[in-house]
N, C-alpha and C positions, 0 to 999 in steps of 0.2 A: 435207707440205702444202708444197707453191711455193708459193713468195712470191710474193703478192698475188692468191692465189687463195683465198676467201671473200668479200675486201672487197671484191667487184663485187655482192654481196646487198645487203652495208649498206648502197654508194654509190646502188643502186635505192634500198632501203628510208630511207635520207637523204630522198633525194630528192622523193621518195609522198607523204612525211611533210611536207615544206615545200613541196609543192603544196597539202595540206591545209590547212594552217596559213596559208596565203596566202590565201585563201582564193579560188583558179580551179579556174575553170570550165572549161576547154577543156583534155579530153581533154590529154596531155601524153607525149612517148615516149619513152623512158629509156633513157638508154646512148649508145651514141656516135651513134646516127641520131636523137635529141635533133632538131634543125634541119631534118633531108633527111626526118625519117623524118614530119615534119607532113602537115597536111591540105593545104595547099597554100601559096602565098608571106603571106596576110596572115596563116596560121595563124604561118608559124615567121618575120614580121618581129614581129607580138605576144608572141612565143617573145629575137626578142633585142630588145626591149624592153624586158620584164621586167626581164632579167637584165642586163639594160645599171644595169638602180634607176634612183629619183632625184638631186637633189642630197645626200640622206641617204646616200647611197655617194659622192661626191666628198667629201663632207665626211668622211667616213671615210678614207677615203685621206689625204686632207691633215690624221688626226689625225695617220696613224703617219709622216707626211716630217716633218710638228713635230715633233715627239718626236724623230725621227731629227737633224734643225738643230740641235736642242739638240744632243745630241750635237754633233755632227762641231761645234757648234759648241766647249762644254767643252774637249775633246783636241784644239780647233786646226787643223783640221782642214777651211782656208775653202774645198778642191775642194767637198769629199762635200758640204759646205753649200752652196756652187750650186748642186752638181745635183738636193737634194730643196728649198731654195725654186722650181728650175724649175719640178720635175712638181708640189710644189701648185698653183706656178703655171696649169699643165696639167690637175691635179686642177680645181680649180675652174671654167677651162673649157669641161672635160667638163659639168659638173655646172647651165653655163645652159643651153648646149645642150639638155636635159632641162627644164629647168627656169629658160627664158623670164621667169617671171618675178621670177624669185631677182637675175636683171643688176644691177640702177640699185646697189641695193646691193650687192652685193658690186663692183661695176665701181667706185661711185665711195667705198665704203669701205677696201678691199681690197686690191684693185686700183691704185687710186692710187699705192697706198706700194710696189708693186712694185718699177720698178727701183729708187731710194733705198735701197730694204735692199738692192738686189746691189749695187748699186757699193759697200756699207757692205761688202758679208761679199765683194763681188771681194775691199776696201782690205788684207782679212785681218792689221788689227791693234784687238788683242784689243776698248779698249774702243769702238771703232767701230762693229766688226761684234756683241756682245752690246746691245749703245744700240738699234742694228738689229731685232734679235729682237724689246728692247718694244716696239717700236714696232709690230711683225709682231703678236707678240701684243695688246695696244691696240685693233687698226684689225679684231684677228677678233672680241675680246672685241663689239667696238663693233658691227660684222655683226649680230651677234651678239643683239640686244640689239636692232637698230634688221629685227630678217627675226619679232620676236615669240617668241627661241628662247635667249634671258637664262641658260636653268637652263642651258644648254649650257655658259656659265661655272663654272659650279658643281664643276667634274672637276682632277683631278691634272694634266693636258697648262694648265691654264690658274692653277691654283693654285700648285703643285710647281717647276717649268720652269719659273725665273724669274734671270735677273744683275741681281743689287743693284748 
């Protein structure tokens, strides 16, 4: 069997299963034409909006970068830490675009700390950068509480990834 042959049916099956699980009622084209194969522009925009996700997707992306940020600081790679910090800001910004109702807390609690934390990472001073990470952690956790999602704080990202 050629490499990649046989994988297409798995992708198609996963797509159909995902659509069924998500409760999407509109018929969705499968495969390479999933956008262009939609019935009209309104259907295409609905597919794109569903694919973009909401704030949960932004938080998922941010959580991955948050863990990588911790690793970069542990390794003393401050340039990489700043890169991950920038992408966390972008993820939060994308989440705000998709769910504007989350903007007040995200901006007042989390993004308000962004520049100060970025400068601490730029300093490349281990103690300063690690303290800034802990400030970011506290801002994340405070935002979760403000958004009535305190259960998000009860996970490895916040319980294990800490600097003393």
